[in-house]
Structure formats: structure tokens, C-alpha cells
C-alpha positions, 0 to 999 in steps of 0.5 A: 522470524518476525512477521511482515510489515505492511504500510497502509497509505490511505486517506479514508479512515475507515477504509485504513482502519478495516484494512489494518484490522484485517492484516493484523488478524492475518498475522502481519504488523501494520502502520498507517499513513493518511497521505503520500508524504506521511507514507514516505516518512515511514518508508524512510524510517521503517522500511516496510516489506509492503505498501498498500498504496491508495492512488488518490491521496491528498498532498502527495498522490500515488503517482508522486509517492512511487516516483519518491520511493524509486529515488531511495534505491531499494523501494519497497514492493507496492500494491496499488489500491484504486477505485479507477477502472484501470487498476492493472494498467496503473499498477504496471506503469508504476512498477507495482507488484499487484493491485487491488480494485476497490471495492474489494473483498477481505479474502482478496486483500489478504490473498493479494498481500501474501502473494505480494510479499 
């Protein structure tokens, strides 16, 4: 059985790299996207098992990304990552399976991703 594919959609390159290294070390395959448009292209081409989604990205934000993937028919599971104070509410509104409030710790990240897969 192949490891799960997780797409990290995050415009902060340092955070994106930290999350990618952490999930790779946890045995997952990881792809990265700098914004919502790039993330959407990854979803169409590679069909990830899970998307870690920053809500505030240039070009196409998290809400627009979620609307676009719903039109695909069978969208991947989404975990919302946001510094906003309403992370749980935002996740529920978007139909996300879970959420992470920034800043989060590494153990919380891995546990949330595993639980969400």
C-alpha cells in the first residue's frame, strides 16, 4: 500500500517547507503549492488524499479553492490552516474534515493529518 499523498497549499515558503519535511518524516508523500490556483492544478492532476489549506493566499484564497474543488465531483479531504480566530467555524462552513489554528505544533500537525486521512 502506498503512503497517502498530502498537498500543502500555503503561501509562506518557510511554513510550507517545515510542514512538508514533518509529514515526509511521518511517512507521507507530499506535494506543495504556493497558492490556490497551483493547488487546484495539483488536485486535478494528482488527486491527493488530503489538502492542508491556508485560507489567506494570493490569487485564489482558501474559500475560492474549496468552491472550485467541489465542482470536481469528488474533492479531496481538506484540513483548514488559519491564523484566524474562527478556525473551527471556517472549517465547518467549508466542509473541511478538520482544522489547525496557526501557530500549531508539529505533534498536533501530524496527529490531525493522520486522523483526517
